[in-house]
ROLO-85859 format. One record per residue: residue number from 1; x, y, z of N, C-alpha, C, O, CB in turn. Coordinates in Angstrom, 3 decimals. Glycine has a CB too. Layout:
// residues N
- NUM_X_Y_Z_X_Y_Z_X_Y_Z_X_Y_Z_X_Y_Z
...
END
This chain:
// residues 157
- 1_-8.586_17.806_4.634_-7.980_16.962_5.648_-7.760_15.567_5.051_-8.618_15.046_4.339_-8.871_16.896_6.930
- 2_-6.602_14.972_5.348_-6.318_13.657_4.778_-6.863_12.537_5.651_-7.165_12.738_6.827_-4.821_13.480_4.585
- 3_-6.982_11.363_5.061_-7.583_10.221_5.760_-6.734_9.771_6.945_-7.267_9.343_7.968_-7.780_9.054_4.793
- 4_-5.413_9.868_6.806_-4.536_9.497_7.920_-4.835_10.368_9.135_-4.962_9.861_10.249_-3.047_9.630_7.515
- 5_-4.947_11.667_8.924_-5.241_12.607_9.998_-6.560_12.261_10.682_-6.642_12.205_11.909_-5.287_14.037_9.455
- 6_-7.584_12.033_9.876_-8.905_11.702_10.423_-8.859_10.414_11.242_-9.395_10.346_12.348_-9.932_11.565_9.290
- 7_-8.224_9.416_10.690_-8.189_8.122_11.381_-7.314_8.156_12.629_-7.601_7.467_13.607_-7.689_7.041_10.438
- 8_-6.263_8.944_12.601_-5.432_9.098_13.795_-6.240_9.753_14.907_-6.154_9.335_16.061_-4.167_9.934_13.481
- 9_-7.022_10.774_14.574_-7.879_11.435_15.562_-8.884_10.442_16.153_-9.084_10.392_17.367_-8.622_12.630_14.921
- 10_-9.509_9.657_15.276_-10.507_8.679_15.727_-9.862_7.647_16.644_-10.412_7.307_17.692_-11.170_7.979_14.519
- 11_-8.695_7.153_16.245_-8.011_6.130_17.045_-7.624_6.675_18.418_-7.807_5.998_19.430_-6.759_5.620_16.310
- 12_-7.097_7.876_18.454_-6.740_8.484_19.741_-7.977_8.642_20.620_-7.934_8.361_21.818_-6.061_9.854_19.527
- 13_-9.067_9.088_20.027_-10.305_9.276_20.771_-10.826_7.940_21.310_-11.197_7.843_22.480_-11.364_9.941_19.881
- 14_-10.854_6.915_20.456_-11.374_5.605_20.868_-10.518_4.955_21.952_-11.023_4.208_22.790_-11.459_4.678_19.665
- 15_-9.225_5.246_21.927_-8.312_4.679_22.924_-8.151_5.595_24.137_-7.364_5.316_25.042_-6.948_4.414_22.294
- 16_-8.922_6.710_24.140_-8.848_7.688_25.236_-7.404_8.096_25.516_-6.958_8.104_26.663_-9.486_7.112_26.512
- 17_-6.686_8.433_24.451_-5.280_8.776_24.568_-5.043_10.172_24.013_-5.624_10.566_23.002_-4.404_7.745_23.838
- 18_-4.187_10.901_24.689_-3.804_12.233_24.227_-2.578_12.107_23.331_-1.836_11.127_23.394_-3.521_13.187_25.429
- 19_-2.386_13.119_22.500_-1.226_13.137_21.607_0.071_13.072_22.406_1.032_12.433_21.978_-1.242_14.395_20.726
- 20_0.103_13.724_23.552_1.310_13.711_24.387_1.618_12.298_24.897_2.782_11.911_25.004_1.144_14.676_25.577
- 21_0.561_11.530_25.210_0.764_10.144_25.653_1.294_9.288_24.503_2.165_8.441_24.700_-0.556_9.547_26.199
- 22_0.759_9.517_23.305_1.235_8.789_22.128_2.704_9.117_21.878_3.491_8.243_21.513_0.381_9.138_20.881
- 23_3.059_10.360_22.073_4.444_10.787_21.909_5.366_10.028_22.869_6.437_9.565_22.480_4.567_12.302_22.137
- 24_4.936_9.909_24.118_5.728_9.189_25.120_5.871_7.710_24.773_6.944_7.128_24.935_5.093_9.335_26.499
- 25_4.789_7.109_24.295_4.811_5.685_23.963_5.673_5.365_22.740_6.308_4.312_22.675_3.406_5.199_23.723
- 26_5.687_6.275_21.784_6.355_5.999_20.510_7.731_6.632_20.375_8.549_6.186_19.570_5.499_6.469_19.392
- 27_7.988_7.676_21.165_9.241_8.413_21.010_9.185_9.410_19.860_10.201_10.005_19.499_10.385_7.448_20.791
- 28_8.010_9.591_19.292_7.809_10.560_18.214_7.522_11.913_18.859_6.798_11.990_19.851_6.634_10.124_17.249
- 29_8.084_12.966_18.305_7.916_14.293_18.898_6.442_14.717_18.909_5.659_14.352_18.033_8.756_15.326_18.132
- 30_6.104_15.492_19.921_4.733_16.016_20.040_4.388_16.887_18.840_3.252_16.877_18.367_4.568_16.825_21.348
- 31_5.365_17.639_18.350_5.096_18.531_17.214_4.776_17.747_15.945_3.917_18.158_15.165_6.294_19.451_16.967
- 32_5.461_16.620_15.728_5.163_15.793_14.551_3.749_15.233_14.649_2.989_15.262_13.680_6.190_14.638_14.414
- 33_3.408_14.727_15.824_2.060_14.165_16.016_1.013_15.252_15.811_-0.019_15.009_15.185_1.914_13.536_17.434
- 34_1.267_16.441_16.329_0.346_17.562_16.144_0.191_17.908_14.662_-0.918_18.160_14.191_0.836_18.791_16.925
- 35_1.307_17.918_13.930_1.249_18.195_12.487_0.397_17.163_11.763_-0.372_17.512_10.868_2.661_18.219_11.887
- 36_0.527_15.906_12.140_-0.249_14.836_11.491_-1.728_14.967_11.831_-2.589_14.829_10.962_0.273_13.443_11.921
- 37_-2.017_15.235_13.101_-3.411_15.378_13.527_-4.082_16.538_12.791_-5.251_16.451_12.412_-3.491_15.598_15.054
- 38_-3.343_17.605_12.597_-3.886_18.796_11.931_-3.806_18.717_10.418_-4.182_19.667_9.731_-3.158_20.025_12.401
- 39_-3.326_17.607_9.888_-3.311_17.391_8.447_-2.237_18.158_7.698_-2.306_18.278_6.474_-4.622_17.750_7.892
- 40_-1.250_18.678_8.406_-0.173_19.419_7.735_0.731_18.479_6.941_1.180_18.801_5.841_0.660_20.204_8.764
- 41_0.983_17.326_7.519_1.840_16.326_6.891_1.241_14.956_7.124_0.353_14.791_7.961_3.289_16.396_7.441
- 42_1.726_13.978_6.386_1.327_12.596_6.612_2.555_11.826_7.074_3.646_12.003_6.532_0.707_11.958_5.323
- 43_2.380_10.982_8.063_3.494_10.231_8.639_4.057_9.229_7.632_3.344_8.726_6.764_3.045_9.503_9.916
- 44_5.343_8.956_7.771_5.985_7.938_6.948_5.661_6.566_7.524_5.213_6.443_8.664_7.525_8.162_6.874
- 45_5.897_5.542_6.717_5.530_4.167_7.047_6.086_3.719_8.405_5.365_3.095_9.183_6.024_3.231_5.959
- 46_7.339_4.024_8.699_7.925_3.559_9.959_7.238_4.193_11.167_7.109_3.556_12.213_9.421_3.869_9.992
- 47_6.800_5.435_11.028_6.096_6.113_12.124_4.676_5.567_12.264_4.169_5.429_13.378_6.059_7.645_11.886
- 48_4.038_5.258_11.144_2.696_4.669_11.187_2.756_3.321_11.901_1.856_2.976_12.666_2.113_4.503_9.751
- 49_3.817_2.568_11.648_4.032_1.283_12.327_4.089_1.489_13.841_3.433_0.770_14.594_5.339_0.608_11.826
- 50_4.872_2.468_14.282_5.007_2.740_15.719_3.682_3.177_16.333_3.321_2.751_17.430_6.070_3.817_15.958
- 51_2.970_4.027_15.616_1.677_4.519_16.115_0.674_3.374_16.241_-0.003_3.240_17.260_1.116_5.615_15.179
- 52_0.588_2.553_15.199_-0.349_1.426_15.225_-0.025_0.469_16.368_-0.922_-0.026_17.051_-0.320_0.674_13.886
- 53_1.244_0.221_16.565_1.661_-0.691_17.645_1.300_-0.096_19.011_0.790_-0.800_19.882_3.193_-0.972_17.567
- 54_1.567_1.206_19.195_1.270_1.868_20.466_-0.237_1.904_20.748_-0.670_1.732_21.888_1.834_3.291_20.462
- 55_-1.027_2.131_19.690_-2.481_2.195_19.856_-3.146_0.817_19.804_-4.343_0.679_20.056_-3.078_3.085_18.787
- 56_-2.345_-0.194_19.471_-2.849_-1.562_19.335_-3.991_-1.628_18.324_-5.062_-2.175_18.586_-3.318_-2.098_20.694
- 57_-3.710_-1.042_17.148_-4.692_-1.059_16.068_-4.043_-1.566_14.794_-2.823_-1.712_14.714_-5.294_0.345_15.847
- 58_-4.863_-1.828_13.817_-4.414_-2.306_12.519_-3.747_-1.161_11.757_-4.347_-0.104_11.559_-5.599_-2.891_11.708
- 59_-2.515_-1.378_11.339_-1.786_-0.356_10.583_-2.535_0.025_9.304_-2.534_1.188_8.902_-0.373_-0.855_10.237
- 60_-3.165_-0.948_8.678_-3.925_-0.700_7.454_-5.031_0.319_7.665_-5.349_1.091_6.760_-4.515_-1.993_6.936
- 61_-5.612_0.326_8.842_-6.651_1.312_9.160_-6.091_2.729_9.050_-6.715_3.605_8.452_-7.219_1.070_10.581
- 62_-4.906_2.949_9.631_-4.285_4.273_9.559_-3.887_4.644_8.140_-3.861_5.821_7.781_-3.068_4.328_10.459
- 63_-3.575_3.628_7.331_-3.170_3.867_5.949_-4.356_4.167_5.039_-4.175_4.527_3.876_-2.414_2.670_5.419
- 64_-5.576_4.017_5.573_-6.761_4.346_4.791_-7.415_3.153_4.125_-8.337_3.317_3.326_-6.410_5.340_3.758
- 65_-6.948_1.942_4.445_-7.564_0.756_3.858_-8.935_0.511_4.479_-9.227_0.970_5.583_-6.660_-0.477_4.050
- 66_-9.752_-0.207_3.757_-11.094_-0.533_4.218_-11.019_-1.756_5.130_-11.474_-2.845_4.782_-12.053_-0.791_3.015
- 67_-10.431_-1.543_6.306_-10.277_-2.594_7.304_-10.751_-2.053_8.647_-10.734_-0.843_8.871_-8.797_-3.087_7.388
- 68_-11.170_-2.936_9.532_-11.596_-2.450_10.849_-10.388_-2.002_11.671_-9.256_-2.417_11.424_-12.379_-3.546_11.604
- 69_-10.658_-1.155_12.641_-9.604_-0.701_13.538_-9.460_-1.755_14.649_-9.848_-1.526_15.795_-9.927_0.734_14.132
- 70_-8.900_-2.898_14.284_-8.770_-3.995_15.240_-7.399_-3.949_15.877_-6.499_-3.263_15.392_-9.003_-5.359_14.558
- 71_-7.246_-4.683_16.969_-5.950_-4.772_17.606_-4.988_-5.529_16.704_-5.390_-6.438_15.977_-6.062_-5.452_18.976
- 72_-3.738_-5.156_16.753_-2.701_-5.763_15.918_-2.627_-7.267_16.143_-2.425_-8.025_15.194_-1.339_-5.123_16.205
- 73_-2.792_-7.711_17.404_-2.679_-9.136_17.698_-3.705_-9.971_16.929_-3.453_-11.139_16.633_-2.843_-9.370_19.187
- 74_-4.850_-9.387_16.605_-5.892_-10.121_15.898_-5.717_-10.102_14.387_-6.331_-10.908_13.689_-7.232_-9.559_16.249
- 75_-4.895_-9.202_13.872_-4.774_-9.005_12.442_-4.329_-10.258_11.682_-4.945_-10.574_10.665_-3.815_-7.900_12.181
- 76_-3.285_-10.996_12.121_-2.844_-12.141_11.332_-3.914_-13.219_11.172_-3.912_-13.939_10.173_-1.626_-12.742_11.963
- 77_-4.815_-13.340_12.122_-5.821_-14.389_12.052_-7.130_-13.913_11.425_-8.127_-14.636_11.451_-6.086_-14.930_13.430
- 78_-7.136_-12.698_10.861_-8.377_-12.147_10.348_-8.837_-12.839_9.076_-9.994_-12.688_8.684_-8.220_-10.677_10.097
- 79_-7.974_-13.584_8.431_-8.333_-14.293_7.213_-7.600_-15.638_7.215_-6.402_-15.675_7.499_-7.980_-13.449_5.936
- 80_-8.279_-16.726_6.910_-7.634_-18.034_6.997_-6.397_-18.176_6.110_-5.476_-18.913_6.460_-8.620_-19.096_6.637
- 81_-6.358_-17.483_4.967_-5.190_-17.589_4.095_-3.955_-16.964_4.724_-2.837_-17.419_4.486_-5.472_-16.931_2.759
- 82_-4.152_-15.926_5.521_-3.011_-15.306_6.186_-2.399_-16.306_7.161_-1.180_-16.474_7.210_-3.433_-14.002_6.923
- 83_-3.252_-16.963_7.933_-2.769_-17.955_8.894_-2.041_-19.090_8.179_-0.980_-19.524_8.629_-3.938_-18.514_9.726
- 84_-2.593_-19.572_7.079_-1.945_-20.637_6.304_-0.604_-20.172_5.750_0.371_-20.924_5.758_-2.855_-21.097_5.155
- 85_-0.558_-18.937_5.271_0.686_-18.389_4.721_1.742_-18.291_5.807_2.898_-18.651_5.585_0.443_-17.006_4.089
- 86_1.359_-17.810_6.969_2.305_-17.698_8.082_2.837_-19.072_8.464_4.038_-19.232_8.681_1.640_-17.027_9.300
- 87_1.956_-20.064_8.548_2.391_-21.428_8.875_3.381_-21.947_7.829_4.388_-22.567_8.172_1.173_-22.376_8.972
- 88_3.090_-21.693_6.565_3.981_-22.153_5.489_5.341_-21.478_5.584_6.372_-22.127_5.406_3.354_-21.877_4.111
- 89_5.350_-20.188_5.862_6.619_-19.458_5.970_7.419_-19.945_7.173_8.644_-20.049_7.105_6.365_-17.941_6.081
- 90_6.731_-20.244_8.273_7.427_-20.734_9.469_8.065_-22.102_9.233_9.015_-22.465_9.927_6.457_-20.813_10.648
- 91_7.556_-22.864_8.263_8.126_-24.177_7.959_9.392_-24.071_7.114_10.138_-25.041_6.985_7.099_-25.036_7.240
- 92_9.633_-22.899_6.542_10.852_-22.699_5.771_12.047_-22.647_6.711_11.909_-22.288_7.880_10.765_-21.409_4.926
- 93_13.208_-23.001_6.202_14.423_-22.856_7.007_14.705_-21.370_7.182_14.161_-20.539_6.454_15.642_-23.584_6.341
- 94_15.548_-21.040_8.141_15.901_-19.648_8.368_16.517_-19.047_7.108_16.235_-17.899_6.762_16.871_-19.524_9.555
- 95_17.349_-19.813_6.430_17.968_-19.338_5.194_16.893_-19.035_4.139_16.948_-18.000_3.474_18.974_-20.386_4.656
- 96_15.923_-19.936_3.991_14.850_-19.725_3.015_14.017_-18.497_3.371_13.626_-17.737_2.485_13.949_-20.964_2.934
- 97_13.742_-18.295_4.670_12.999_-17.112_5.099_13.775_-15.841_4.767_13.196_-14.860_4.298_12.704_-17.178_6.609
- 98_15.089_-15.860_5.011_15.918_-14.698_4.693_15.924_-14.421_3.192_15.880_-13.265_2.771_17.351_-14.912_5.195
- 99_15.980_-15.482_2.384_15.973_-15.303_0.932_14.637_-14.719_0.463_14.606_-13.849_-0.408_16.247_-16.646_0.223
- 100_13.546_-15.198_1.040_12.227_-14.667_0.701_12.150_-13.186_1.070_11.632_-12.376_0.303_11.113_-15.464_1.422
- 101_12.667_-12.841_2.246_12.663_-11.449_2.673_13.517_-10.590_1.744_13.114_-9.485_1.382_13.165_-11.332_4.113
- 102_14.687_-11.082_1.357_15.542_-10.338_0.431_14.837_-10.139_-0.909_14.925_-9.069_-1.512_16.881_-11.071_0.225
- 103_14.150_-11.160_-1.360_13.422_-11.072_-2.616_12.353_-9.983_-2.544_12.213_-9.181_-3.467_12.787_-12.425_-2.961
- 104_11.603_-9.960_-1.449_10.538_-8.961_-1.320_11.097_-7.565_-1.099_10.437_-6.577_-1.420_9.607_-9.328_-0.173
- 105_12.293_-7.470_-0.559_12.900_-6.171_-0.293_13.122_-5.379_-1.578_13.022_-4.153_-1.563_14.221_-6.350_0.441
- 106_13.423_-6.057_-2.695_13.736_-5.360_-3.937_12.530_-4.642_-4.535_12.645_-3.512_-5.009_14.291_-6.333_-4.941
- 107_11.397_-5.290_-4.511_10.212_-4.659_-5.080_9.002_-5.193_-4.331_8.259_-6.032_-4.840_10.095_-4.931_-6.621
- 108_8.819_-4.704_-3.140_7.832_-5.243_-2.216_6.428_-5.291_-2.793_5.745_-6.307_-2.670_7.823_-4.434_-0.965
- 109_5.990_-4.216_-3.417_4.615_-4.181_-3.921_4.372_-5.233_-4.993_3.458_-6.047_-4.861_4.297_-2.805_-4.475
- 110_5.175_-5.230_-6.053_4.966_-6.147_-7.172_5.176_-7.603_-6.770_4.366_-8.467_-7.104_5.898_-5.794_-8.313
- 111_6.259_-7.868_-6.057_6.566_-9.245_-5.694_5.533_-9.786_-4.716_5.100_-10.932_-4.844_7.970_-9.342_-5.092
- 112_5.130_-8.968_-3.731_4.129_-9.432_-2.775_2.828_-9.787_-3.472_2.215_-10.810_-3.167_3.877_-8.372_-1.710
- 113_2.403_-8.946_-4.410_1.172_-9.243_-5.144_1.335_-10.504_-5.989_0.398_-11.291_-6.121_0.777_-8.054_-6.035
- 114_2.526_-10.696_-6.564_2.779_-11.898_-7.353_2.742_-13.144_-6.461_2.181_-14.171_-6.843_4.141_-11.792_-8.075
- 115_3.340_-13.045_-5.277_3.316_-14.165_-4.333_1.877_-14.481_-3.941_1.484_-15.646_-3.878_4.162_-13.845_-3.074
- 116_1.100_-13.444_-3.681_-0.300_-13.658_-3.315_-1.078_-14.326_-4.445_-1.935_-15.178_-4.207_-0.957_-12.330_-2.943
- 117_-0.767_-13.927_-5.674_-1.435_-14.527_-6.832_-1.133_-16.015_-6.904_-2.008_-16.825_-7.212_-0.998_-13.831_-8.134
- 118_0.104_-16.362_-6.619_0.514_-17.769_-6.643_-0.127_-18.537_-5.495_-0.574_-19.670_-5.676_2.046_-17.888_-6.568
- 119_-0.174_-17.926_-4.315_-0.685_-18.626_-3.134_-2.176_-18.920_-3.205_-2.633_-19.971_-2.756_-0.401_-17.816_-1.904
- 120_-2.921_-17.994_-3.768_-4.373_-18.229_-3.795_-5.045_-17.307_-4.793_-4.493_-16.281_-5.190_-4.985_-18.027_-2.399
- 121_-6.213_-17.683_-5.179_-7.032_-16.837_-6.041_-8.082_-16.179_-5.161_-9.216_-16.644_-5.048_-7.693_-17.659_-7.211
- 122_-7.666_-15.088_-4.547_-8.558_-14.400_-3.616_-8.975_-13.064_-4.204_-8.488_-12.645_-5.254_-7.880_-14.201_-2.242
- 123_-9.885_-12.407_-3.503_-10.353_-11.105_-3.993_-9.297_-10.020_-3.771_-8.342_-10.216_-3.019_-11.668_-10.712_-3.295
- 124_-9.477_-8.897_-4.419_-8.503_-7.800_-4.386_-8.333_-7.231_-2.982_-7.220_-6.872_-2.596_-8.927_-6.692_-5.340
- 125_-9.416_-7.140_-2.211_-9.305_-6.593_-0.854_-8.388_-7.441_0.009_-7.587_-6.909_0.778_-10.684_-6.493_-0.202
- 126_-8.502_-8.768_-0.115_-7.618_-9.628_0.659_-6.171_-9.430_0.235_-5.278_-9.384_1.082_-8.022_-11.096_0.501
- 127_-5.930_-9.313_-1.061_-4.565_-9.103_-1.549_-3.983_-7.817_-0.978_-2.825_-7.787_-0.561_-4.540_-9.060_-3.086
- 128_-4.781_-6.759_-0.958_-4.310_-5.489_-0.403_-4.028_-5.631_1.095_-3.022_-5.127_1.595_-5.350_-4.372_-0.649
- 129_-4.923_-6.319_1.802_-4.715_-6.525_3.231_-3.441_-7.318_3.491_-2.681_-7.003_4.406_-5.915_-7.242_3.847
- 130_-3.212_-8.342_2.687_-2.007_-9.155_2.853_-0.761_-8.335_2.545_0.268_-8.508_3.198_-2.063_-10.396_1.947
- 131_-0.837_-7.453_1.568_0.285_-6.582_1.232_0.608_-5.662_2.407_1.776_-5.477_2.751_-0.028_-5.754_-0.032
- 132_-0.418_-5.090_3.017_-0.206_-4.234_4.185_0.438_-5.048_5.303_1.367_-4.579_5.961_-1.545_-3.607_4.665
- 133_-0.052_-6.258_5.515_0.512_-7.120_6.548_1.983_-7.428_6.246_2.818_-7.414_7.150_-0.301_-8.427_6.661
- 134_2.295_-7.704_4.989_3.672_-7.997_4.591_4.570_-6.796_4.857_5.670_-6.945_5.388_3.737_-8.392_3.105
- 135_4.106_-5.615_4.493_4.887_-4.402_4.748_5.085_-4.204_6.248_6.174_-3.848_6.698_4.193_-3.166_4.130
- 136_4.026_-4.438_7.013_4.079_-4.305_8.460_5.150_-5.230_9.036_5.973_-4.801_9.845_2.706_-4.614_9.082
- 137_5.141_-6.487_8.624_6.119_-7.453_9.122_7.526_-7.101_8.657_8.492_-7.303_9.393_5.754_-8.866_8.663
- 138_7.647_-6.575_7.437_8.954_-6.178_6.931_9.529_-5.038_7.763_10.714_-5.058_8.097_8.858_-5.766_5.458
- 139_8.709_-4.044_8.102_9.171_-2.935_8.933_9.568_-3.425_10.318_10.537_-2.947_10.908_8.087_-1.859_9.044
- 140_8.811_-4.378_10.823_9.136_-4.986_12.110_10.506_-5.662_12.027_11.330_-5.526_12.931_8.043_-6.009_12.529
- 141_10.739_-6.389_10.936_12.018_-7.066_10.711_13.153_-6.045_10.606_14.208_-6.225_11.213_11.956_-7.933_9.431
- 142_12.937_-4.971_9.835_13.963_-3.935_9.684_14.322_-3.318_11.021_15.497_-3.084_11.305_13.489_-2.850_8.724
- 143_13.320_-3.055_11.841_13.553_-2.461_13.158_14.393_-3.407_14.012_15.314_-2.962_14.696_12.209_-2.140_13.864
- 144_14.091_-4.697_13.982_14.873_-5.667_14.742_16.312_-5.733_14.235_17.248_-5.837_15.027_14.224_-7.050_14.664
- 145_16.485_-5.672_12.915_17.825_-5.684_12.330_18.619_-4.455_12.765_19.801_-4.558_13.092_17.741_-5.745_10.796
- 146_17.966_-3.292_12.768_18.626_-2.059_13.209_19.060_-2.177_14.665_20.171_-1.786_15.022_17.691_-0.846_13.028
- 147_18.174_-2.720_15.509_18.505_-2.894_16.921_19.660_-3.871_17.087_20.556_-3.650_17.902_17.281_-3.383_17.705
- 148_19.637_-4.959_16.309_20.703_-5.954_16.382_22.038_-5.330_15.957_23.067_-5.557_16.593_20.368_-7.176_15.491
- 149_22.010_-4.545_14.882_23.226_-3.878_14.421_23.732_-2.865_15.434_24.938_-2.751_15.652_22.978_-3.192_13.090
- 150_22.821_-2.133_16.049_23.208_-1.150_17.069_23.817_-1.855_18.274_24.805_-1.386_18.838_21.990_-0.300_17.505
- 151_23.223_-2.990_18.670_23.769_-3.766_19.793_25.167_-4.276_19.486_26.050_-4.217_20.342_22.850_-4.945_20.127
- 152_25.377_-4.771_18.282_26.692_-5.309_17.928_27.723_-4.180_17.850_28.889_-4.395_18.181_26.624_-6.073_16.581
- 153_27.312_-2.969_17.413_28.240_-1.834_17.395_28.588_-1.419_18.815_29.731_-1.058_19.097_27.636_-0.644_16.624
- 154_27.596_-1.470_19.720_27.833_-1.085_21.115_28.740_-2.065_21.827_29.576_-1.659_22.635_26.521_-0.974_21.861
- 155_28.590_-3.364_21.540_29.433_-4.355_22.193_30.823_-4.371_21.606_31.773_-4.764_22.283_28.815_-5.726_22.085
- 156_30.967_-3.948_20.345_32.285_-3.918_19.704_33.094_-2.717_20.173_34.325_-2.743_20.137_32.139_-3.888_18.179
- 157_32.409_-1.665_20.611_33.091_-0.426_20.968_33.361_-0.267_22.393_33.933_0.743_22.804_32.337_0.702_20.532
END
């Protein structure tokens, strides 16, 4: 059994939620959720994002990282460097934020770790946690972009 399957079972149990309820909240088919719970397959990143958001847990927990199963809202403030990084990014102009996002889009893992190295000399666990957070925010951004594009196609047609 894979770690994703185990942690998904634990999260559902702790949140007193059935797979069918998770399916309704996320729009993911019941059969896919059943396959993941039974360890037949492992969910892709975008589905893990939806599941974590619906369960209000840390996406990194589902990914198998050594992090607590905390609510998503608490995740950004779990380490002071994350809060400082977010504040610094918010001070950038919209254009600068878009350029940073484009830069990370090309090679998210390597560039994110390089950015973290520049920002601070922290331990490896923090770097991994920040990488998960960066991926999480990137998927959130992609989802918003998809919705924006779909809206503009609907209004144009």
